[in-house]
C-alpha positions in Angstrom: 87.7 147.4 123.3 86.8 148.5 126.9 83.8 150.9 126.9 84.3 154.4 128.3 81.1 156.4 128.9 80.4 160.1 129.5 80.5 160.8 133.3 77.3 159.9 135.1 76.2 157.1 132.8 77.2 154.2 135.1 76.1 156.0 138.3 72.7 154.3 138.5 74.1 151.0 137.1 73.2 148.0 139.4 76.7 146.7 139.5 78.1 150.1 140.3 75.7 150.4 143.2 76.5 146.8 144.4 80.2 147.7 144.6 79.3 150.2 147.3 77.2 147.9 149.5 80.1 146.9 151.7 83.7 147.7 152.6 84.8 144.3 151.2 83.2 145.0 147.8 85.0 148.4 147.7 88.3 146.6 148.5 87.7 144.1 145.7 87.2 147.1 143.3 90.5 148.5 144.6 92.3 145.3 143.8 90.6 144.9 140.4 91.1 148.6 139.5 87.4 148.8 138.6 86.0 152.1 137.3 83.2 153.4 139.6 81.0 156.4 140.0 79.5 158.1 143.0 78.2 161.6 143.9 80.7 164.3 145.0 79.3 165.9 148.2 81.8 168.7 149.0 85.0 170.5 147.8 87.1 171.7 150.7 89.3 174.8 151.0 92.3 173.0 149.4 90.0 171.8 146.5 90.0 168.2 147.5 86.8 166.5 146.4 84.7 164.4 148.9 82.7 161.5 147.6 79.9 159.6 149.2 80.6 155.8 148.8 77.7 154.7 151.0 79.6 152.6 153.5 82.5 155.1 153.8 83.8 158.4 152.6 86.0 158.8 149.6 88.4 161.7 148.9 89.9 162.7 145.6 93.0 164.8 146.3 93.1 168.0 144.2 95.8 166.8 141.8 93.9 163.6 141.2 90.6 165.4 140.3 91.3 165.8 136.6 94.0 165.8 133.9 95.6 169.2 133.7 95.0 170.3 137.3 98.6 169.6 138.4 100.2 171.6 135.5 97.6 174.4 135.6 96.1 173.8 132.2 92.8 173.1 133.8 91.4 175.5 136.4 90.1 174.5 139.8 86.6 175.5 138.7 86.5 172.0 137.0 86.7 170.5 140.5 84.2 172.8 142.2 81.7 172.3 139.4 81.5 168.5 140.2 80.0 169.0 143.6 76.5 167.3 143.8 77.2 165.5 140.6 78.4 161.9 139.8 82.2 161.6 139.4 84.1 158.8 137.9 87.1 157.3 139.8 89.3 154.4 140.7 90.1 153.5 144.3 93.9 153.9 144.7 94.3 153.4 148.5 92.6 153.3 151.9 93.5 155.4 154.9 92.4 154.4 158.4 92.1 156.9 161.3 93.0 156.3 164.9 89.5 154.9 165.6 89.8 152.4 162.8 87.4 154.1 160.4 88.4 153.8 156.7 88.5 156.5 154.0 89.0 155.6 150.4 91.6 157.6 148.4 90.3 158.0 144.9 91.6 159.2 141.5 89.5 160.6 138.7 92.6 161.6 136.8 93.8 158.0 136.4 90.5 157.1 134.8 90.7 160.0 132.4 94.3 159.0 131.5 93.2 155.5 130.8 90.2 156.7 128.7 92.5 159.1 126.7 95.0 156.3 126.0 92.7 153.4 125.3 89.7 155.1 123.7 90.1 158.8 122.7 93.6 158.2 121.1 92.0 155.6 118.8 89.4 157.9 117.4 89.6 159.2 113.8 87.7 162.0 111.9 84.4 160.6 110.8 83.9 158.3 113.9 80.4 158.6 115.4 80.4 158.6 119.2 78.2 159.1 122.2 78.5 162.4 124.1 76.8 164.3 126.8 76.3 168.1 126.7 77.9 169.6 129.8 77.4 173.3 129.2 76.6 175.7 126.4 78.4 178.9 125.4 77.6 181.4 122.6 80.2 179.7 120.3 79.3 176.1 120.9 78.5 173.2 123.2 81.1 171.5 125.4 80.5 167.8 125.5 81.8 165.0 127.7 83.0 162.3 125.3 84.3 159.9 128.1 85.0 160.0 131.8 84.7 163.8 132.0 87.0 164.5 129.1 85.6 167.5 127.1 85.3 168.2 123.4 83.9 171.3 121.7 80.9 171.1 119.3 81.0 174.5 117.5 77.7 176.3 117.0 77.9 176.2 113.2 78.4 172.4 113.3 75.3 171.7 115.4 72.8 171.9 112.6 72.3 173.2 109.1 69.7 175.6 110.3 71.5 178.5 111.9 70.8 179.1 115.6 71.4 182.1 117.9 72.8 179.9 120.8 73.3 176.2 121.4 70.7 176.2 124.2 67.9 176.4 121.7 69.1 173.0 120.4 70.4 171.2 123.5 69.6 171.2 127.2 72.5 170.6 129.5 73.0 166.9 130.2 71.4 165.8 126.9 72.9 162.7 125.5 73.7 163.1 121.8 75.5 161.4 118.9 78.3 163.4 117.4 80.9 163.0 114.6 84.6 163.4 115.3 85.5 166.4 113.1 89.1 166.8 114.0 91.8 166.0 116.5 94.7 168.4 117.1 98.3 167.6 118.0 97.4 167.8 121.8 94.7 165.2 121.4 91.8 167.7 121.7 88.7 166.6 119.9 86.4 168.9 117.9 82.9 167.5 117.1 80.2 168.0 114.5 76.5 167.0 114.6 74.7 168.3 111.6 75.7 165.3 109.4 73.6 163.0 111.5 70.4 165.1 111.1 69.6 164.1 107.6 70.2 165.5 104.1 68.0 168.2 102.4 66.0 165.5 100.7 65.5 163.4 103.9 64.2 166.4 105.7 62.1 167.8 102.8 60.4 164.5 102.4 58.7 165.0 105.8 56.8 168.0 104.3 54.5 168.6 101.3 53.3 171.6 99.5 49.9 172.7 100.7 50.5 171.7 104.3 50.4 174.2 107.2 53.1 173.3 109.8 54.9 174.6 112.8 58.3 176.3 112.7 60.6 178.7 114.5 61.7 182.1 113.2 65.5 182.0 112.9 66.5 185.0 110.9 64.8 188.2 109.6 66.2 189.8 106.5 65.0 192.6 104.3 64.1 190.1 101.6 62.3 187.7 103.9 62.0 185.6 107.0 63.8 182.3 107.5 61.7 179.7 109.3 63.2 176.5 110.7 61.0 173.5 109.9 63.5 171.0 111.3 67.1 171.4 112.6 68.5 170.7 109.1 65.8 172.5 107.0 64.6 176.0 106.7 62.3 177.8 104.4 61.8 181.5 103.3 58.7 183.5 103.9 57.8 187.0 102.8 59.1 189.8 105.0 56.8 190.6 107.9 57.3 193.5 110.4 55.4 191.8 113.3 57.6 188.7 113.7 60.7 188.4 115.9 63.6 186.0 115.9 62.9 183.0 118.2 59.1 183.3 117.7 57.1 180.2 117.1 55.2 180.3 113.9 52.6 178.4 111.8 53.5 178.5 108.1 51.8 177.4 104.9 54.1 175.6 102.5 53.7 177.1 99.0 56.4 175.1 97.2 59.3 172.8 97.6 62.2 173.0 95.0 65.0 170.4 95.4 67.0 171.8 92.4 67.5 175.1 94.2 67.1 173.7 97.7 64.4 176.2 98.4 61.1 176.0 100.3 58.7 178.9 99.9 56.5 179.6 102.9 53.7 182.0 104.0 53.4 182.9 107.6 49.9 182.2 108.9 50.6 183.3 112.5 53.5 183.9 114.9 53.7 184.3 118.6 56.5 185.0 121.1 56.7 181.5 122.6 60.1 180.2 123.3 60.5 176.8 121.7 62.1 174.3 124.1 64.8 171.9 122.7 63.1 168.9 121.2 64.4 165.3 121.2 67.0 164.9 118.4 66.0 162.7 115.4 69.0 161.0 113.8 69.0 159.8 110.2 72.4 158.2 110.3 73.1 155.3 112.7 76.4 153.8 111.6 79.6 154.2 113.6 81.6 156.0 111.0 81.0 158.4 108.1 83.6 159.5 105.4 81.5 161.8 103.2 78.2 163.4 103.8 76.4 165.2 101.0 73.6 167.5 102.2 72.5 168.8 98.8 70.3 166.8 96.4 72.0 165.3 93.3 70.0 167.6 91.0 70.9 170.7 93.0 73.0 173.5 91.4 74.8 173.9 94.7 76.9 171.3 96.4 77.1 171.2 100.2 79.0 168.3 101.8 81.3 167.4 104.6 84.4 165.3 104.1 86.1 163.7 107.1 
């Protein structure tokens, strides 16, 4: 199967750059319908997108900028936001002015249509794919799953440990792995992520009772303070009036109980330092998953995902 990448991946590729070394190489790419990437430099008043091809200028006409622009289902902000970023496209024509200078006519939409038909339409729930985080909202992260086509990763599917906003987990442009959670009748994909971050046992095995480790305060309740030890593991410490959600903390691990999936902690210190998103550690590296069971076999409570 032909590989389709999140937008920006092939921008620095040697072959992609070589294709823009001469007018002849660009014309060869036109004849072969090769997928290319280059940086958008400007969006004009009519929302046509201008692209720097090195040896000539390229233009993506407004309706060729993305699937959904022509029928109004995608707003023009999707065009404007591509300025100064790599865009994916095929060359669909050349236009020469009176002086003989050539301009390439490009289409991003055609690449997206090909990606949707040949790649995204073949996906099934449980498939594990590459994605790039494009922007974060309070309800989740939007991810490019191929050629600028977006999928939603809801906030409650990012990790087992609850977070206040996706930006505490992902920086924009972060490349991640994700699981296809569902595909609706319109072909829109919803993603999940927590299933790749390890089971309770896999995370708990990184810690031992008696250790003092770092964590992040995620929730403060009357009965205690939840401290995230890893994205898929949190423990409970006694209530403390002088900690705040989002604080970094050092905690002493009092006990680890797999039967009840509980880790008892004691807060040694806390301080209002914002924790930057850390590189994601994945525990599952296959390309498909049918059932993921988070809870230990001996646990009284069963937590699992079925795709």
